[in-house]
C-alpha positions as CSV (number, residue, x, y, z in Angstrom):
1,M,129.6,136.6,132.0
2,K,127.6,139.7,131.3
3,K,127.7,139.0,127.5
4,I,126.5,135.4,128.1
5,I,123.5,136.6,130.2
6,I,122.5,139.2,127.5
7,G,122.8,136.5,124.8
8,L,120.5,134.1,126.7
9,S,118.0,136.9,127.2
10,V,117.9,137.6,123.5
11,V,117.4,133.9,122.7
12,I,114.5,133.5,125.2
13,G,112.9,136.7,123.9
14,L,113.0,135.4,120.3
15,F,111.6,132.0,121.4
16,I,108.6,133.6,123.2
17,T,108.0,135.9,120.2
18,A,107.9,132.8,117.9
19,L,105.4,131.1,120.2
20,T,103.0,134.0,120.6
21,P,101.3,133.7,117.1
22,L,100.7,130.0,117.8
23,A,98.9,130.8,121.0
24,T,96.8,133.6,119.5
25,A,95.9,131.6,116.3
26,T,94.4,128.6,118.1
27,H,90.6,128.7,118.3
28,P,88.2,126.2,119.6
29,P,86.5,124.1,116.9
30,Q,83.0,125.0,115.8
31,I,82.1,121.6,114.3
32,I,83.6,118.2,114.8
33,I,82.8,114.5,114.1
34,N,80.7,113.4,117.0
35,A,80.2,109.7,116.3
36,I,80.7,107.0,113.6
37,N,79.6,103.5,112.9
38,P,80.9,101.3,110.0
39,G,77.7,99.3,109.8
40,Y,77.2,95.6,110.5
41,T,75.3,92.7,108.9
42,I,72.3,92.1,111.1
43,N,69.4,89.8,110.3
44,G,70.9,89.4,106.8
45,H,70.9,93.2,106.1
46,A,74.4,94.6,105.4
47,N,75.5,98.1,106.5
48,T,72.9,98.2,109.2
49,D,73.3,101.3,111.5
50,E,76.2,102.7,109.4
51,F,76.4,106.5,110.0
52,I,78.5,109.6,110.5
53,E,77.3,112.2,112.9
54,L,78.6,115.8,113.2
55,I,78.0,118.1,116.1
56,N,77.7,121.9,116.2
57,L,79.6,123.4,119.1
58,T,78.2,126.9,118.6
59,D,75.0,128.3,119.9
60,G,73.4,128.9,116.5
61,P,73.2,127.9,112.8
62,L,76.6,127.2,111.2
63,S,77.5,127.6,107.5
64,L,78.8,124.4,105.9
65,T,80.1,126.0,102.7
66,G,83.5,124.7,101.8
67,L,83.4,121.7,104.2
68,S,83.8,118.1,103.1
69,L,84.3,114.7,104.6
70,E,87.4,112.7,103.3
71,Y,87.9,109.0,104.0
72,T,91.0,106.9,103.8
73,N,90.3,103.2,103.4
74,S,92.5,100.3,104.6
75,S,94.4,100.3,101.3
76,G,95.5,103.9,101.9
77,N,93.4,105.4,99.2
78,T,91.6,108.7,100.1
79,D,88.3,109.7,98.6
80,Q,85.9,112.6,99.1
81,L,83.0,111.0,101.0
82,F,80.8,114.1,100.9
83,E,81.1,117.7,99.9
84,F,78.7,120.2,101.4
85,P,77.3,122.5,98.6
86,E,77.6,126.2,98.8
87,G,74.9,127.9,100.8
88,S,74.1,124.8,103.0
89,T,73.7,125.3,106.7
90,M,73.7,123.2,109.8
91,I,70.6,124.3,111.8
92,G,70.5,121.6,114.5
93,E,72.9,120.5,117.2
94,T,73.8,117.4,115.3
95,L,73.7,116.4,111.6
96,L,73.3,112.8,110.6
97,L,74.7,111.2,107.4
98,R,74.1,107.5,106.5
99,L,75.3,105.2,103.8
100,A,72.9,105.4,100.8
101,S,72.7,101.5,100.7
102,S,72.0,101.1,104.4
103,P,68.5,99.9,105.4
104,D,68.3,103.1,107.6
105,A,69.2,105.5,104.7
106,T,65.9,107.3,104.9
107,D,66.4,108.2,108.5
108,A,69.1,110.8,107.9
109,D,69.7,114.4,106.9
110,L,72.1,113.3,104.1
111,V,73.6,110.2,102.5
112,Y,77.1,109.2,101.3
113,T,77.9,106.3,98.9
114,K,81.2,104.7,100.0
115,T,81.0,102.4,103.0
116,L,83.3,102.6,106.0
117,A,85.5,99.6,106.9
118,L,85.8,98.0,110.3
119,S,89.5,98.9,110.3
120,A,90.5,102.1,108.4
121,G,90.8,105.8,108.6
122,P,91.3,108.6,109.0
123,L,87.9,110.1,108.4
124,T,88.5,113.8,108.2
125,L,86.3,116.9,108.2
126,T,88.1,119.6,106.3
127,N,87.6,123.2,105.3
128,G,89.7,123.5,102.2
129,T,93.3,122.8,103.4
130,D,92.5,123.0,107.2
131,T,91.5,119.9,109.2
132,L,88.7,120.6,111.6
133,S,88.2,117.1,113.0
134,S,89.8,113.7,112.3
135,I,89.5,110.1,113.6
136,C,91.1,106.8,112.6
137,W,90.4,103.3,113.9
138,T,93.2,100.9,112.8
139,G,94.3,100.0,116.3
140,K,97.8,101.2,115.8
141,D,99.9,104.4,115.1
142,G,97.9,106.4,117.6
143,C,94.5,105.3,116.2
144,Y,91.5,104.0,118.2
145,T,90.8,100.2,118.4
146,K,89.2,98.8,115.2
147,F,85.6,97.7,115.2
148,N,84.7,94.1,115.9
149,S,82.2,92.4,113.5
150,K,80.9,90.2,116.4
151,N,80.4,93.1,118.8
152,P,78.7,96.1,117.2
153,T,79.8,99.5,118.6
154,S,80.0,103.1,117.7
155,L,82.9,105.4,118.3
156,V,81.5,108.4,120.2
157,W,83.2,111.6,121.2
158,N,83.5,112.2,125.0
159,E,83.1,116.0,125.7
160,E,84.9,115.8,129.0
161,S,88.0,114.0,127.8
162,G,88.0,115.1,124.2
163,L,88.6,111.5,123.1
164,Y,86.5,108.9,121.4
165,E,85.2,105.8,123.0
166,H,83.6,102.6,121.7
167,S,80.0,102.4,122.9
168,E,77.5,99.6,122.5
169,D,74.5,101.7,123.5
170,Y,74.9,104.8,121.4
171,Y,72.3,105.3,118.6
172,P,71.9,108.7,116.8
173,T,68.4,110.2,116.7
174,Y,66.8,111.7,113.6
175,D,63.5,113.6,113.5
176,A,62.3,114.6,110.1
177,T,60.3,117.4,111.6
178,K,63.5,118.9,113.2
179,P,66.2,118.3,110.6
180,G,69.8,119.2,111.3
181,Y,70.6,120.3,107.8
182,Q,69.2,123.1,105.6
183,A,69.9,122.8,101.9
184,P,70.9,125.9,99.8
185,P,67.8,128.0,99.0
186,T,66.0,127.1,95.8
187,P,65.6,129.7,93.0
188,A,63.0,132.3,93.5
189,N,60.7,131.1,90.7
190,T,60.6,127.5,92.1
191,D,58.1,126.8,94.9
192,E,58.2,123.0,94.7
193,V,60.5,121.1,97.1
194,I,61.8,117.9,95.5
195,Q,61.9,115.0,97.9
196,P,64.4,112.2,97.3
197,K,62.9,108.8,96.7
198,C,65.7,106.5,95.4
199,R,67.9,106.5,98.5
200,G,69.1,103.0,99.4
201,L,69.4,101.7,95.9
202,Q,72.9,100.5,94.9
203,F,74.7,99.2,91.8
204,S,75.3,95.5,91.9
205,E,76.7,94.5,88.5
206,V,78.0,95.9,85.2
207,L,79.1,94.3,82.0
208,S,81.1,96.4,79.5
209,Y,83.3,93.9,77.6
210,Y,80.7,92.3,75.4
211,E,81.4,89.2,73.4
212,S,79.7,89.8,70.0
213,D,77.4,92.9,70.2
214,Q,77.4,96.1,72.2
215,S,73.7,95.6,73.2
216,E,75.0,92.9,75.6
217,Q,76.3,95.7,77.9
218,F,74.2,96.4,81.0
219,I,74.1,98.1,84.4
220,E,72.2,96.4,87.2
221,I,70.6,98.1,90.3
222,Y,69.7,96.4,93.5
223,N,67.0,97.3,96.1
224,P,68.1,96.1,99.6
225,L,65.2,97.9,101.3
226,D,61.9,96.6,102.6
227,H,59.6,98.6,100.2
228,D,59.1,99.3,96.5
229,I,61.0,102.1,94.9
230,N,59.8,103.9,91.8
231,L,62.7,104.8,89.5
232,A,60.9,107.5,87.6
233,G,63.0,110.7,87.9
234,C,66.2,108.9,89.0
235,Q,69.2,108.8,86.6
236,V,72.4,107.0,85.7
237,K,75.3,109.3,84.9
238,Y,78.2,108.2,82.8
239,K,80.9,110.5,81.2
240,K,79.0,113.7,81.9
241,K,75.8,112.3,80.3
242,S,72.6,111.4,82.3
243,Y,70.1,108.7,81.3
244,N,66.6,108.5,82.8
245,L,65.4,105.4,84.7
246,S,61.9,104.0,84.9
247,G,60.0,101.2,86.5
248,I,59.6,99.8,90.0
249,I,62.1,97.7,92.0
250,S,60.6,95.5,94.6
251,P,62.4,94.7,97.9
252,D,65.4,92.4,97.5
253,H,65.1,92.5,93.7
254,Y,67.3,93.6,90.8
255,S,66.7,95.8,87.8
256,A,69.0,95.7,84.7
257,R,69.4,98.5,82.2
258,F,70.8,97.3,78.8
259,A,72.7,99.5,76.5
260,T,69.9,100.6,74.2
261,D,70.4,104.4,74.8
262,F,73.9,104.5,76.4
263,R,77.3,103.0,75.5
264,L,79.9,101.9,78.0
265,T,83.6,101.9,77.1
266,K,84.4,98.2,76.2
267,N,87.7,97.9,78.0
268,P,88.8,101.3,79.3
269,T,92.5,102.3,79.5
270,S,91.7,104.0,82.8
271,A,89.1,103.7,85.5
272,N,85.5,104.6,84.5
273,T,82.9,105.6,87.0
274,I,79.1,105.3,86.7
275,E,76.9,107.3,89.2
276,L,73.3,106.7,90.4
277,I,71.5,110.1,90.9
278,D,68.4,110.7,92.9
279,V,65.5,113.0,91.8
280,D,66.9,115.8,93.9
281,G,70.3,115.7,92.2
282,H,72.2,113.9,95.0
283,K,74.5,111.0,94.2
284,I,73.2,107.8,95.7
285,D,75.8,105.3,94.7
286,E,78.7,104.9,92.2
287,I,80.6,102.0,90.6
288,T,84.1,102.1,89.1
289,Y,85.2,99.5,86.6
290,Y,88.8,99.2,85.5
291,N,91.1,98.3,82.6
292,G,91.8,94.6,82.2
293,Q,88.2,93.3,81.9
294,K,87.8,89.8,80.4
295,K,85.5,89.3,77.4
296,A,82.0,88.3,78.4
297,T,82.6,88.8,82.1
298,A,80.7,91.0,84.5
299,Y,82.0,93.1,87.4
300,A,79.6,92.1,90.2
301,W,79.1,92.8,93.9
302,F,79.4,89.9,96.3
303,G,78.8,91.3,99.8
304,F,81.5,92.5,102.1
305,H,85.0,91.4,103.3
306,E,85.6,90.7,106.9
307,N,87.0,94.2,107.3
308,G,83.7,95.7,106.1
309,E,84.8,96.8,102.7
310,E,82.7,95.9,99.6
311,Q,83.7,92.8,97.6
312,W,83.6,93.2,93.8
313,L,84.7,90.3,91.6
314,Q,84.9,89.5,88.0
315,T,82.5,86.6,87.0
316,Y,82.0,84.6,83.9
317,A,78.3,84.2,84.8
318,P,76.6,87.5,84.1
319,T,73.1,87.6,85.7
320,P,71.3,90.7,84.6
321,G,68.1,91.2,86.7
322,S,68.8,88.5,89.2
323,A,71.1,87.6,92.1
324,N,74.8,87.6,91.2
325,D,76.6,84.3,90.5
326,Y,80.4,83.9,90.8
327,Q,82.1,81.7,88.2
328,Q,85.8,82.0,88.2
329,Y,86.6,80.4,84.8
330,K,85.0,80.6,81.4
331,T,82.6,77.9,80.2
332,C,84.5,75.5,77.8
333,P,83.0,74.0,74.6
334,E,82.1,70.3,74.5
335,G,85.2,68.1,74.7
336,K,87.3,70.6,76.5
337,V,87.8,71.5,80.2
338,I,89.5,74.3,82.1
339,N,93.1,74.1,83.0
340,E,93.0,75.9,86.3
341,A,96.7,76.7,86.1
342,T,96.2,78.9,83.1
343,G,92.4,79.5,82.9
344,N,92.4,78.2,79.3
345,C,90.3,75.5,77.8
346,V,92.2,72.3,76.9
347,K,91.3,68.9,75.6
348,A,89.7,66.7,78.2
349,S,92.2,64.0,77.5
350,T,95.0,66.1,79.0
351,L,93.3,66.2,82.3
352,D,91.3,63.0,82.3
353,S,92.4,60.5,84.8
354,T,90.2,57.7,83.5
355,L,92.2,57.0,80.3
356,A,93.3,53.5,79.5
357,P,96.5,52.5,81.1
358,C,99.7,52.8,79.1
359,P,101.3,49.6,77.8
360,A,104.3,47.9,79.6
361,G,107.4,50.0,79.5
362,K,105.5,53.3,79.2
363,Y,104.0,55.8,81.5
364,R,101.5,58.7,81.1
365,N,102.9,62.2,80.9
366,P,100.8,64.3,83.3
367,L,101.2,67.4,81.2
368,T,100.3,66.0,77.8
369,G,98.2,63.0,78.7
370,R,100.3,60.9,76.3
371,C,102.2,57.6,77.0
372,K,105.9,57.9,77.1
373,S,108.6,55.2,77.2
374,L,110.3,54.5,80.5
375,A,114.0,54.8,80.7
376,S,115.7,51.4,80.7
377,T,117.3,50.5,84.0
378,T,118.2,46.8,83.2
379,K,120.9,47.2,80.5
380,T,124.6,47.0,81.4
381,L,126.2,50.3,81.6
382,K,129.4,50.8,79.6
383,P,132.5,51.3,81.7
384,C,133.8,54.9,82.0
385,P,137.1,55.6,80.2
386,D,140.4,56.2,82.1
387,G,140.3,59.4,84.1
388,Y,136.5,59.3,84.5
389,E,134.1,58.0,87.1
390,R,130.3,57.3,87.2
391,N,128.2,59.9,88.9
392,P,125.8,58.0,91.2
393,D,123.1,60.7,90.9
394,T,122.9,60.7,87.0
395,N,124.7,57.5,86.0
396,R,126.8,59.6,83.7
397,C,130.6,59.5,83.4
398,R,132.3,62.6,84.8
399,K,136.0,63.6,84.9
400,I,137.8,62.5,88.1
401,K,138.9,65.6,89.9
402,Q,142.6,65.7,90.8
403,N,143.7,66.9,94.3
404,T,141.1,69.4,95.3
405,G,142.9,70.3,98.5
406,A,139.9,69.5,100.5
407,N,142.0,67.5,103.0
408,Y,144.6,70.2,103.5
409,P,144.4,73.3,105.6
410,L,144.7,76.7,104.0
411,S,148.0,78.5,104.7
412,A,149.8,81.6,103.4
413,T,152.5,81.1,100.8
414,E,156.0,82.6,101.3
415,S,155.4,85.3,98.7
416,Q,152.2,86.2,100.6
417,A,154.1,86.4,103.9
418,V,156.8,88.6,102.3
419,A,154.2,90.9,100.7
420,S,152.4,91.1,104.1
421,S,155.6,92.0,105.9
422,F,156.5,94.7,103.3
423,V,153.0,96.2,103.6
424,A,153.3,96.2,107.4
425,L,156.7,97.9,107.4
426,G,155.6,100.5,104.9
427,A,152.6,101.3,107.1
428,V,154.9,101.7,110.2
429,L,157.3,104.0,108.2
430,I,154.4,106.2,107.1
431,I,153.1,106.5,110.6
432,I,156.6,107.5,111.9
433,I,156.9,110.1,109.1
434,L,153.5,111.6,109.8
435,A,154.4,111.7,113.5
436,L,157.6,113.6,112.8
437,V,155.8,116.0,110.5
438,Y,153.2,116.7,113.2
439,I,155.9,117.2,115.9
440,G,157.8,119.5,113.6
441,F,154.7,121.6,112.8
442,Q,153.6,121.8,116.5
443,F,157.1,122.8,117.8
444,R,158.3,124.7,114.8
445,Y,159.0,127.9,116.7
446,E,161.0,126.2,119.5
447,I,163.0,124.2,116.9
448,A,163.8,127.4,114.9
449,K,164.8,129.2,118.1
450,A,167.1,126.3,119.1
451,F,168.6,126.2,115.6
452,R,169.4,130.0,115.8
453,R,171.1,129.6,119.2
454,L,173.3,126.8,117.9
455,T,174.2,128.9,114.9
456,C,175.2,131.9,117.0
457,L,177.1,129.7,119.4
458,R,179.1,128.2,116.5
459,L,179.9,131.7,115.1
460,R,181.4,132.7,118.5
461,L,183.8,129.8,118.8
462,P,187.5,130.8,118.3
463,P,189.1,129.4,115.2
464,R,190.7,126.0,115.6
465,R,194.5,126.3,115.9
466,R,196.6,124.1,113.6
467,P,199.3,122.1,115.3
């Protein structure tokens, strides 16, 4: 009993020792995600009110070096939404980030380029490999309820409960005179502070797989805001090269840039990304086009899915400089039409239902559009030979099956019964032998002792007298 008590004491001591580092290593967070909103379509403007708000839980400025926001969409793909540059600082109680293409993009400390979905997550604030704050809104697996497109809300952190709650009334505040973010210090020889001016612009269309000449390639930019934007100083970045933009985009207008000084990969073997860069060097938007492009098609933006994610489609109707037009199939030459089953152009006759009727005894083949003779059903069928019968389904002669046994029950044959009995008897004998071996092994000492007694007793018997 004493040994048992000592053993339990040792185990409890080791358990407490193992838990001690966990208790001492836990620290309260200094910064967390305070609120999010995936954005809604309001008065025809998509992504309205989309934002991510961080909150500083310390009493002073907080370094953001090494911190980043990572977002996992509804498809399970994780992207880096925003990475804070080295030397950046959070100087306010809250820091507001908005989607670059949101109508409210100018009312924020920073912008990000990939929109949040109504059902997705997690959105994670990390410091290298450590997770500082995380929130998901799929409605399952421990996540919060997803957002409802008909009832705009924001997920807001409750300081008392430490949980997030959907709120219809929460709206983040932003004061340009009291920013929550301080960018890294500029070089000592630079006094000018560059102000961003292209925020809110977004890519809307790209054509890379030209039909006859590379000059057909273009990139299109859309201005969803309510004011003009001067593109001077903004750039398009592709494969580590930057190309300057120019001109003015009016509200709700498009601007196309053809491949006069840049070249896109015609049909890349892997995903290619194009970035839109503001005058201050920040990425405003990006577009990724993939392998498998069709010749003379554009990859274009067509609003948002019901879950809030952007909808990009391949269209056979490129519209550089104007609103996008979705055309699922190619335009066929005169005399041909699209076969929707294959997407190829075929002769109109193969799909034309107004062709002249076929003559008597023929019908039109729906696949070829040609007239085909009907099978005769009036001629007398030749009798089947002996041993054959006519199949009522095909009218062909088939061999008469002999006794199939369908009317007889299945029963075991004599040989099967004998074999079964032999197997059963063998199984019983094996069990008996194993039982005897087991008994002999368990009582081997007693059996040996009894055998010795019998041997001694036999040796003591007097010799038998002969008559």
